[in-house]
N, C-alpha and C positions, 0 to 999 in steps of 0.2 A: 504494500500500500504506500502511496506517495505521502511524504511528510506534509503536514498541514500546519499553517500558522495558527496559534491559539486565537480564538475569536472572543473579543471582549464586547459585550453589549452594554450601552449606556441606557438605562431605563429609569422611569420615574413618572410622576404625574405631569400634567401639562404645565408649561410656563415656569420651569425651574432652571431654564437656560442650558438644557442638554446640548443644543446645537452650538452654543457658544463654546462650550468645553470641547465638543467634537472638532470644531474648526481650529481651535488652538492646538489640539493634539495632532491634527492632520497637517498642520503647518500652512494651511491655506484656507480660504473661505469657501467651504463646500456647501454646508447646510444653509437654509434660508433663515436668518435670524431676525425676528420681529417681536413686538410686544404682544401680538395677538395669540392667545392660547391655541394650541393645535395647529400652528402654521406649517409645521413639518409633517406632511402627510405621507411621504415616502420614507422608507428606511434607506438610509444612505450609508455606505461604508467605505473605508480606506485602510491602507496599510500604514503602520507606524512602527517605530523602533525605540526601545528604552533599554539601556545597559546592554546593548548589542543583541537584545532579544526582539525578534520580529513578532508582530501581532496584527490582527485585523480588527478594526474598531467599527462597531455598528451603531449608528445614531438612530434611535427609534422615536416614534410618535409618542405623545403623552398618553398614559393610561388613566382613563376616567371611568371606572366601572359603573358608576351610577347614572351616567349620561346616556340616554336612550336614542339620541339622534343617530341617523344611519351612519354617517361618517365616524362619529365617536364610537359607535359599536364596532365598526370594522377595524378602527385603529388599535384597540386593545388586542385584537387577534394578530395584527402585525407584530406588536410587541411580544406577544406570547410565542410567536414563531422565532423571534430573535432570542428570547430566553431559552427556548428549546435548543437552538443551534449553538448558543454561546458556551464557552468553556469557563469564563469568569464574567460575573455581572457587576457593573458599577451602578449602585442604587443611589440616584441623585435626589437630594432634597433641598429646600430653601431655608437657609439660616435666618433670614430676615422675617419671613412669614411664620416660621415655626412649623410644628407638626400639624397636619390637617387630617381629616377623615380619609381623604384620598391616599395620603401617605400610608396610613394604616392598612388600607385595602391593598396597595401595591406590596407592602411588606408581607402581607399574608400570602399573596400569590408567589412571591419570591421564596419564602420559606418552604413552600410546597415543592419548589423546583429542585431542592437538594443540591443546587450548584454553589460554588464558592461565590460569596457576595462581599463587595467592598462598599461600605456605607459612606457616602460623601455628602457633606453639608456645604452647599454652595453659597456664594454671596457673603462670605464672612471675610470682609476686608477692612474691618474696624473693630477695636476692642469692645465696643458696646454690643456687638452681635455675638461675642464669644460666650457669654453667660448662658445663652439659650441652647448651646450645643449639647449640654448634658441631658436635656430633655429627650434627645434622639436615641438614647440608650433604651428607652421604653419600646422602641420598635422591635426589639428582640433580634436584631441583625448582627450586632457586635459593636465594636468601638468605632465611633464616627471620626472621619478625617475631614478637617475643615479646609476649604479651598475658596479661591475666587477665580472662576474661569475667565472672567473679563479682565482681571488684573494679573492673571497668571501666577497666583500665589498658591503655594501648597501642592503644586502638581507633582513634584518629585516624590513627596511622601505617598501620594495617592498611587502613582505608578509603581513605586516600590512594593506597595501592598498588592497591586494587581499581579505583577510578575512573580510574586512569592507563591502564587497558586499555580504557576505553569509547571508542567512536568519537566524534569531534567532532560535536556536535549539528547543526552546519550541514551536515555531510556526510549525516547521517541525513535532514535536511529535503530536501536535493537528491535523495536516493534516492527519498524519498516522492513528490516532484513528478515525477520522470522515469519512475518505474515505473508504467505504465498498466495492468498486470495487476490484475484485480479478484479478490481472495482471498475465497472464500466458505466459511464454516464451517457445517456442518450438525450441530446439537446437539439433544439431547433425551434423555428416558428410554430405557432399553432397550425394544425391540419396538414403537416408535411408527411404524416404517417409514422410517427415515432412509436406509438403503441402498436400499430400493425406490424412493424418490424420486430418488436419484442415478442409479440404473440407468435409470429412466424418462427422466430428463433427458438422459443421455448416450446412450441407445439401445443399451446393451450391459450384459451381466451382469458388470460389473467387480468388484462386491463380493459377498460371500456373503450371500444372503438366507435367513434362517431364523426360525422362530418362537421359537427359544431365545434368551431375553434375554442380551445380552452377546456375541453372535457376533462383532461387530466389536470386537477387543481394543485396537487401536491407531488412531491418526489416520492416514489414508491420503490422500495428496495426488494429485490427478489434474488435469493441465493440459489445457485444450481451448480451442477457438475457436468462437465463435458470432456470425454476422453481422459478422465482422471484428474483434470484441472478444475479447481474450485473457482467460481466467479460469483460476483454480485452485480446484477444489472439494475440500473436506476432509471426509471421512466420519470421524466421531469415535466412540469407544467411548461407549456409553450411560452417562449419569450417574445413579447411584443414591444414595439416602441412605446415609450412612456406616454406620449400624447395620445396613443391609441387605447390606453387603459383608463376606464372611467373610475372616478374616485371611489364609488360605492361598490366596486366589484372585488371579488376575492383575488383576481389576477394581480392586482396591484401589489399584494404582499406575498404572492407565491414566487415572485422572481428570486427572492433571497434563497429559497430552497434549490432552485435551478442552479444558481451560481455557487451555492455551497456544495452541490453535487459535483460540479466541475472541479472545485478545489480539492475534494477528497477522492477524486477519481484517479485511477492509473491510466486509463485510456478513455478518451471522449469520442463518441460517435456524433458528429455534426451532421444532422439529417437535413437535406434540402430537397426541393420538389423539382424533378426534371422537366415538368411541364410548364414551369415558370422561369423567367430570368432570375439570376441571382440578385437578391435585393440588398439594399443597404443594411437591413436588419440581419440577413443571413451572414453578411460579412462581419457585422458587429458581434454576433454570437460566436463565430469562429475566432474572432479576435479575443474574446474572453478566455477561451481555452489557450490560445497562443500566449497571451500576457501572463497567464498562470503557469506557463511552462509545461502544459500537459500534452502528452503524446495524443494525437488525434487522427481520426480517419474521416474523410469527407464521404458521407454515404448519400449518393444521388438516387433517391427513391422514385418510384413510378416510371422507371425506364421503359416499361411495357407500353406506355402511352405515346412514346416518341416514334415517329416514322424515321426509318434508318436506311443508310446506305453504308458502304465500306468505310467512309471517312467520318461518319456522324460522331462516334465516340471521341476520336482524336480532336475534332473541331470543338466539341464540348469541353474537353480537357483544357484546350488552349484558352478558351474564354474564362474558365474557372481559374486557371493559373494567373491570368491577367488580373482578375478581380481580387485574388488572394495572394498577391505577389509577396506580401509580408510573411507568408508561411508556405513558401514554395516546396518545402519538404513534405507537405501533407499528402499521404496516399489517398487515392480516390477509388471508390467502389460503386459501380453502377448496378443497382438492384431493383427488384420489384417485390415488395412485401406480398402483393396479391398473388403473383405467379411463383414466388419463391426463387426467381431468377438470381443466380450468383450468391444467394444467401449462404450456400455451403462454403464460400470463400471467406466469410466474415471472420471466423475464429482463427484462421490462418493469419489474417492481417492483424487481428487483435494481439495474438501471441507474438507476432513479429515486432510490432511497434513497442509492446511491453518489454520485450527482451532488449531492444535497442535503448529505450529510455532509461533502463536500469543497468546498462553495461558499465563496467569499471575498466579503465585502461591503466596498466602499470605505469609508474613514473618513467621508467626507462624507455618503454615503447612510445610514450607520449613525447618525450624529448627527442627521440629519433625522428618522429614526425615533424616536430618544430624545426629541427636542423634541416631536414629535407625541404620543407616549405621555404625556409630562408634562402637555401641554395637556388631553388627554382625562381624565386622572386625576392629581390633584395628589399629590406625594409625601407620605408621612406625617411627623409631627413626634414628637419624643421629648423630654419634659420641656421643652416650649416651644421646642425647636430643630428647625427643619424641615430635612428632608433635601434637599440640593441635588446634582443630578447635573451635573458640569461638562462632561464629555465621555466618549465611549466609543471603544474601538478593538478590532479583532479580532486575536487573538494566535495562533490555531491553527485547524486544521480537524480533522475526524475525531475528535471532533465539533467543529462550529463553536463557538469559545470566545471570549467577549467580556469585556473588562475595562471596568468602569464606575468612573471616578474621581469620588469624592463628597467632601462636606465632613466627613461622619461616618459611617463604615461601620456603626457600631452602631445608627444610626437607620434602617437598611434593614430593614424588617420582612419576614419571609419571605413574607407574603401579597402585598406590593408587588413583591417580586422575582419571585414566581410570575406576577403580572400582567404584568410586563415580559417575562418569558420567553414567555408566551402572545401578547403583542403582537408580539414579534419573529417568532414563528412565522407569524402571519397576515400581517404586513407583508412578509416576505421569502419566504413560501411554503416554510417549513421545517417542514412538517407531518408528515414521516416520518423525522426524525432526532433523536436527543438533541441538546440544545444546553447549553452551560455558561456561566453568568454568574459572574464573579469581581468582587467589590466591594472597592475599595481606597480608602483616604484619599488625597487629592491629594498630600499630602506624602510618600507612598510611591512617587510616580512616579519612574521611572528614565529 
């Protein structure tokens, strides 16, 4: 199983400035921050780092259990999904307003989750607000940590408390090595045939198949075994453009599960419809998998609907490669869930890309490759100083990640880095997985 960054969800009632804290932690203004309660209707998330530990932070809408308005009813479900997905929960309250009935309701929900919880009292930026902090012990969550998101006060103590709940990275690495189950996420726009493909693969009508977009609302995990190999396949809710999702629909908060499925997947099947041109949303969904470094297969479904000649598939591949130029490595499989055309090839491809994305290269072999690449094409120079690559080492898998130690990282032109990446792909046979090159000055060596 691919390593995943721990997920930290910021939850609380409305108008305690969760989005302000989220924006500070993200390092840029992502959430919409206004004084109107409930203004953040989407769950938004970003990656952050503290003490060299990476995490994903989710900003959630406010929980107002007693509010019966449609949007207010849907938003707590959003937050509940975030709680379910999270590894650590930051429970945010308002030190100026004090404890409210809604805080008690949220605390009750969080205690039932059995997740690690960090209680945060926000807006404590003056001594006069500090006396009220002791009241928050009554929530039964633990010791409150005072902060001011707007003033960036107390964030270090809060983050120390958050990362204290993370499992040691070496334990996560052992789990990743020992767990041989291959997790497969099936993603794509609504109505491209994701559930039909899964049903055809599993040989059973496990998921509801309908022409109505969005029939699959949640991510559904199904374990199974094929040829002695264990798999878990995840059917996800179709991902649509945000503007195409109405505020009051469940789809708005099912996106988190789809993207979460991508993050915990070993292999992602990106399903597109052969009868339609590749859309901006198709490209965006594929981009999610690429940005997460997940090995992917582009599954072109409904191929039985296409009129063909001897060049049809090649022409189709050319168009797809143009639209998906950022992930030129992605293998393509042209199938029909309806007729089961080429579905027998699915698991050969899944196993192939899984093996590649988890491949480890010995340091000696890697540096032989670097030496040969440098001999074939000399590194560039910048202002008279030529780039020197001293040595390389592999630091991670899923995707294969290589660190190159050089004399001057700024002299590594993107075109030469791309040349090295392509050289590595050909040399090691890594033609079906993303790979990552990290360039460091030798004096940064640890």
